[in-house]
N, CA, C and O atoms as a GROMACS GRO file, in nm:
protein
  268
    1UNK      N    1   0.527  -0.703  -0.771
    1UNK     CA    2   0.475  -0.701  -0.627
    1UNK      C    3   0.327  -0.689  -0.628
    1UNK      O    4   0.267  -0.620  -0.709
    2UNK      N    5   0.270  -0.759  -0.533
    2UNK     CA    6   0.128  -0.759  -0.505
    2UNK      C    7   0.088  -0.629  -0.450
    2UNK      O    8   0.159  -0.576  -0.365
    3UNK      N    9  -0.027  -0.570  -0.493
    3UNK     CA   10  -0.078  -0.452  -0.441
    3UNK      C   11  -0.220  -0.468  -0.380
    3UNK      O   12  -0.306  -0.535  -0.437
    4UNK      N   13  -0.240  -0.407  -0.266
    4UNK     CA   14  -0.371  -0.429  -0.204
    4UNK      C   15  -0.456  -0.300  -0.216
    4UNK      O   16  -0.530  -0.267  -0.124
    5UNK      N   17  -0.448  -0.235  -0.317
    5UNK     CA   18  -0.521  -0.115  -0.335
    5UNK      C   19  -0.666  -0.152  -0.342
    5UNK      O   20  -0.700  -0.265  -0.376
    6UNK      N   21  -0.762  -0.046  -0.306
    6UNK     CA   22  -0.903  -0.070  -0.306
    6UNK      C   23  -0.947  -0.118  -0.452
    6UNK      O   24  -0.878  -0.089  -0.550
    7UNK      N   25  -1.062  -0.190  -0.461
    7UNK     CA   26  -1.111  -0.230  -0.582
    7UNK      C   27  -1.134  -0.109  -0.685
    7UNK      O   28  -1.134   0.007  -0.643
    8UNK      N   29  -1.148  -0.134  -0.793
    8UNK     CA   30  -1.166  -0.035  -0.901
    8UNK      C   31  -1.268   0.066  -0.864
    8UNK      O   32  -1.375   0.029  -0.814
    9UNK      N   33  -1.241   0.194  -0.887
    9UNK     CA   34  -1.336   0.310  -0.862
    9UNK      C   35  -1.380   0.330  -0.719
    9UNK      O   36  -1.483   0.394  -0.695
   10UNK      N   37  -1.302   0.277  -0.620
   10UNK     CA   38  -1.344   0.294  -0.484
   10UNK      C   39  -1.241   0.372  -0.414
   10UNK      O   40  -1.122   0.341  -0.424
   11UNK      N   41  -1.281   0.474  -0.342
   11UNK     CA   42  -1.182   0.565  -0.272
   11UNK      C   43  -1.157   0.521  -0.122
   11UNK      O   44  -1.080   0.583  -0.049
   12UNK      N   45  -1.226   0.414  -0.084
   12UNK     CA   46  -1.217   0.373   0.062
   12UNK      C   47  -1.117   0.263   0.072
   12UNK      O   48  -1.106   0.179  -0.017
   13UNK      N   49  -1.051   0.264   0.172
   13UNK     CA   50  -0.948   0.156   0.204
   13UNK      C   51  -1.020   0.025   0.232
   13UNK      O   52  -1.118   0.023   0.307
   14UNK      N   53  -0.973  -0.082   0.173
   14UNK     CA   54  -1.045  -0.213   0.215
   14UNK      C   55  -1.016  -0.259   0.358
   14UNK      O   56  -0.913  -0.224   0.415
   15UNK      N   57  -1.098  -0.331   0.410
   15UNK     CA   58  -1.085  -0.386   0.543
   15UNK      C   59  -1.038  -0.539   0.527
   15UNK      O   60  -1.091  -0.617   0.447
   16UNK      N   61  -0.934  -0.572   0.611
   16UNK     CA   62  -0.886  -0.713   0.611
   16UNK      C   63  -0.997  -0.793   0.671
   16UNK      O   64  -1.050  -0.758   0.776
   17UNK      N   65  -1.033  -0.904   0.603
   17UNK     CA   66  -1.125  -0.994   0.662
   17UNK      C   67  -1.048  -1.105   0.725
   17UNK      O   68  -1.080  -1.142   0.838
   18UNK      N   69  -0.955  -1.160   0.666
   18UNK     CA   70  -0.861  -1.268   0.712
   18UNK      C   71  -0.754  -1.295   0.614
   18UNK      O   72  -0.767  -1.262   0.496
   19UNK      N   73  -0.647  -1.354   0.662
   19UNK     CA   74  -0.544  -1.412   0.576
   19UNK      C   75  -0.486  -1.530   0.633
   19UNK      O   76  -0.487  -1.553   0.754
   20UNK      N   77  -0.436  -1.604   0.548
   20UNK     CA   78  -0.370  -1.740   0.592
   20UNK      C   79  -0.260  -1.778   0.495
   20UNK      O   80  -0.256  -1.738   0.378
   21UNK      N   81  -0.169  -1.860   0.550
   21UNK     CA   82  -0.059  -1.914   0.465
   21UNK      C   83  -0.110  -2.045   0.404
   21UNK      O   84  -0.159  -2.134   0.474
   22UNK      N   85  -0.096  -2.053   0.274
   22UNK     CA   86  -0.131  -2.174   0.195
   22UNK      C   87  -0.024  -2.286   0.223
   22UNK      O   88   0.082  -2.254   0.277
   23UNK      N   89  -0.048  -2.407   0.191
   23UNK     CA   90   0.040  -2.513   0.202
   23UNK      C   91   0.175  -2.490   0.143
   23UNK      O   92   0.275  -2.524   0.207
   24UNK      N   93   0.184  -2.433   0.023
   24UNK     CA   94   0.293  -2.396  -0.053
   24UNK      C   95   0.375  -2.272  -0.010
   24UNK      O   96   0.477  -2.238  -0.070
   25UNK      N   97   0.326  -2.205   0.094
   25UNK     CA   98   0.390  -2.082   0.142
   25UNK      C   99   0.332  -1.954   0.097
   25UNK      O  100   0.366  -1.850   0.152
   26UNK      N  101   0.246  -1.957  -0.002
   26UNK     CA  102   0.181  -1.837  -0.048
   26UNK      C  103   0.081  -1.785   0.051
   26UNK      O  104   0.042  -1.862   0.139
   27UNK      N  105   0.040  -1.668   0.045
   27UNK     CA  106  -0.051  -1.601   0.147
   27UNK      C  107  -0.179  -1.559   0.070
   27UNK      O  108  -0.174  -1.484  -0.027
   28UNK      N  109  -0.295  -1.610   0.119
   28UNK     CA  110  -0.419  -1.568   0.068
   28UNK      C  111  -0.482  -1.461   0.160
   28UNK      O  112  -0.509  -1.490   0.276
   29UNK      N  113  -0.505  -1.336   0.109
   29UNK     CA  114  -0.560  -1.236   0.180
   29UNK      C  115  -0.703  -1.214   0.133
   29UNK      O  116  -0.728  -1.205   0.013
   30UNK      N  117  -0.792  -1.206   0.223
   30UNK     CA  118  -0.937  -1.171   0.188
   30UNK      C  119  -0.979  -1.043   0.246
   30UNK      O  120  -0.955  -1.011   0.362
   31UNK      N  121  -1.046  -0.967   0.157
   31UNK     CA  122  -1.086  -0.830   0.190
   31UNK      C  123  -1.236  -0.811   0.184
   31UNK      O  124  -1.310  -0.892   0.128
   32UNK      N  125  -1.278  -0.697   0.245
   32UNK     CA  126  -1.423  -0.657   0.231
   32UNK      C  127  -1.425  -0.501   0.219
   32UNK      O  128  -1.336  -0.436   0.274
   33UNK      N  129  -1.514  -0.446   0.154
   33UNK     CA  130  -1.539  -0.304   0.144
   33UNK      C  131  -1.682  -0.279   0.190
   33UNK      O  132  -1.778  -0.308   0.118
   34UNK      N  133  -1.696  -0.221   0.318
   34UNK     CA  134  -1.839  -0.213   0.373
   34UNK      C  135  -1.903  -0.078   0.325
   34UNK      O  136  -2.009  -0.041   0.376
   35UNK      N  137  -1.841  -0.004   0.227
   35UNK     CA  138  -1.890   0.121   0.182
   35UNK      C  139  -2.005   0.094   0.069
   35UNK      O  140  -2.071   0.184   0.017
   36UNK      N  141  -2.016  -0.033   0.040
   36UNK     CA  142  -2.119  -0.075  -0.071
   36UNK      C  143  -2.216  -0.165  -0.010
   36UNK      O  144  -2.193  -0.233   0.090
   37UNK      N  145  -2.332  -0.162  -0.079
   37UNK     CA  146  -2.443  -0.245  -0.024
   37UNK      C  147  -2.485  -0.338  -0.138
   37UNK      O  148  -2.533  -0.287  -0.239
   38UNK      N  149  -2.470  -0.464  -0.130
   38UNK     CA  150  -2.405  -0.539  -0.018
   38UNK      C  151  -2.258  -0.511  -0.022
   38UNK      O  152  -2.206  -0.460  -0.122
   39UNK      N  153  -2.186  -0.546   0.091
   39UNK     CA  154  -2.043  -0.526   0.097
   39UNK      C  155  -1.977  -0.612  -0.008
   39UNK      O  156  -2.017  -0.725  -0.033
   40UNK      N  157  -1.878  -0.558  -0.064
   40UNK     CA  158  -1.800  -0.644  -0.170
   40UNK      C  159  -1.687  -0.712  -0.100
   40UNK      O  160  -1.626  -0.660  -0.007
   41UNK      N  161  -1.664  -0.824  -0.143
   41UNK     CA  162  -1.557  -0.919  -0.101
   41UNK      C  163  -1.474  -0.969  -0.207
   41UNK      O  164  -1.528  -1.003  -0.313
   42UNK      N  165  -1.340  -0.979  -0.190
   42UNK     CA  166  -1.248  -1.040  -0.279
   42UNK      C  167  -1.125  -1.087  -0.215
   42UNK      O  168  -1.099  -1.058  -0.098
   43UNK      N  169  -1.048  -1.160  -0.289
   43UNK     CA  170  -0.925  -1.229  -0.237
   43UNK      C  171  -0.808  -1.189  -0.327
   43UNK      O  172  -0.822  -1.162  -0.446
   44UNK      N  173  -0.685  -1.188  -0.259
   44UNK     CA  174  -0.570  -1.164  -0.335
   44UNK      C  175  -0.477  -1.286  -0.292
   44UNK      O  176  -0.463  -1.320  -0.174
   45UNK      N  177  -0.420  -1.344  -0.394
   45UNK     CA  178  -0.321  -1.450  -0.357
   45UNK      C  179  -0.180  -1.396  -0.385
   45UNK      O  180  -0.147  -1.355  -0.496
   46UNK      N  181  -0.093  -1.400  -0.270
   46UNK     CA  182   0.040  -1.346  -0.286
   46UNK      C  183   0.131  -1.477  -0.307
   46UNK      O  184   0.154  -1.555  -0.215
   47UNK      N  185   0.179  -1.491  -0.428
   47UNK     CA  186   0.276  -1.605  -0.448
   47UNK      C  187   0.385  -1.611  -0.361
   47UNK      O  188   0.432  -1.510  -0.309
   48UNK      N  189   0.434  -1.739  -0.338
   48UNK     CA  190   0.537  -1.752  -0.236
   48UNK      C  191   0.665  -1.670  -0.266
   48UNK      O  192   0.736  -1.628  -0.175
   49UNK      N  193   0.692  -1.650  -0.393
   49UNK     CA  194   0.815  -1.572  -0.432
   49UNK      C  195   0.798  -1.421  -0.400
   49UNK      O  196   0.896  -1.347  -0.409
   50UNK      N  197   0.675  -1.373  -0.362
   50UNK     CA  198   0.651  -1.235  -0.335
   50UNK      C  199   0.626  -1.214  -0.186
   50UNK      O  200   0.612  -1.098  -0.147
   51UNK      N  201   0.618  -1.315  -0.096
   51UNK     CA  202   0.592  -1.305   0.037
   51UNK      C  203   0.697  -1.221   0.106
   51UNK      O  204   0.662  -1.130   0.180
   52UNK      N  205   0.818  -1.248   0.086
   52UNK     CA  206   0.932  -1.167   0.150
   52UNK      C  207   0.907  -1.024   0.130
   52UNK      O  208   0.904  -0.945   0.225
   53UNK      N  209   0.889  -0.988   0.003
   53UNK     CA  210   0.868  -0.845  -0.015
   53UNK      C  211   0.748  -0.788   0.050
   53UNK      O  212   0.751  -0.672   0.093
   54UNK      N  213   0.635  -0.869   0.060
   54UNK     CA  214   0.517  -0.821   0.130
   54UNK      C  215   0.540  -0.799   0.274
   54UNK      O  216   0.500  -0.697   0.331
   55UNK      N  217   0.608  -0.896   0.336
   55UNK     CA  218   0.645  -0.884   0.479
   55UNK      C  219   0.736  -0.761   0.510
   55UNK      O  220   0.716  -0.687   0.606
   56UNK      N  221   0.844  -0.743   0.416
   56UNK     CA  222   0.924  -0.626   0.426
   56UNK      C  223   0.844  -0.495   0.413
   56UNK      O  224   0.863  -0.402   0.492
   57UNK      N  225   0.759  -0.488   0.320
   57UNK     CA  226   0.671  -0.367   0.308
   57UNK      C  227   0.586  -0.343   0.431
   57UNK      O  228   0.572  -0.231   0.480
   58UNK      N  229   0.530  -0.455   0.480
   58UNK     CA  230   0.446  -0.446   0.605
   58UNK      C  231   0.533  -0.389   0.715
   58UNK      O  232   0.488  -0.293   0.778
   59UNK      N  233   0.644  -0.435   0.743
   59UNK     CA  234   0.741  -0.392   0.846
   59UNK      C  235   0.782  -0.249   0.829
   59UNK      O  236   0.776  -0.171   0.924
   60UNK      N  237   0.827  -0.210   0.705
   60UNK     CA  238   0.858  -0.075   0.666
   60UNK      C  239   0.746   0.015   0.695
   60UNK      O  240   0.767   0.115   0.763
   61UNK      N  241   0.630  -0.011   0.649
   61UNK     CA  242   0.508   0.077   0.669
   61UNK      C  243   0.487   0.091   0.822
   61UNK      O  244   0.461   0.202   0.869
   62UNK      N  245   0.496  -0.012   0.898
   62UNK     CA  246   0.459  -0.012   1.036
   62UNK      C  247   0.569   0.065   1.118
   62UNK      O  248   0.539   0.124   1.222
   63UNK      N  249   0.689   0.064   1.072
   63UNK     CA  250   0.800   0.141   1.150
   63UNK      C  251   0.840   0.270   1.091
   63UNK      O  252   0.919   0.345   1.148
   64UNK      N  253   0.781   0.297   0.970
   64UNK     CA  254   0.817   0.427   0.907
   64UNK      C  255   0.952   0.433   0.841
   64UNK      O  256   1.004   0.541   0.814
   65UNK      N  257   1.011   0.316   0.814
   65UNK     CA  258   1.143   0.306   0.758
   65UNK      C  259   1.143   0.252   0.613
   65UNK      O  260   1.224   0.167   0.575
   66UNK      N  261   1.049   0.305   0.535
   66UNK     CA  262   1.043   0.261   0.389
   66UNK      C  263   1.175   0.288   0.318
   66UNK      O  264   1.237   0.392   0.339
   67UNK      N  265   1.215   0.201   0.242
   67UNK     CA  266   1.338   0.210   0.172
   67UNK      C  267   1.335   0.307   0.053
   67UNK      O  268   1.436   0.324  -0.016
   0.00000   0.00000   0.00000
């Protein structure tokens, strides 16, 4: 499962910059960390076979119903 933890050695939560669905159904998420100068930017590609689990995790986190 893809994890969106902060980049190495950072204790701050990353900020979503944007995300979009690729042509094959994968999701490309872009992040920034403003606690660094200059701000760090990176991307995470969620393969199409992990998107269902990612959506389930998002809904569970939002509703407090983690399995």
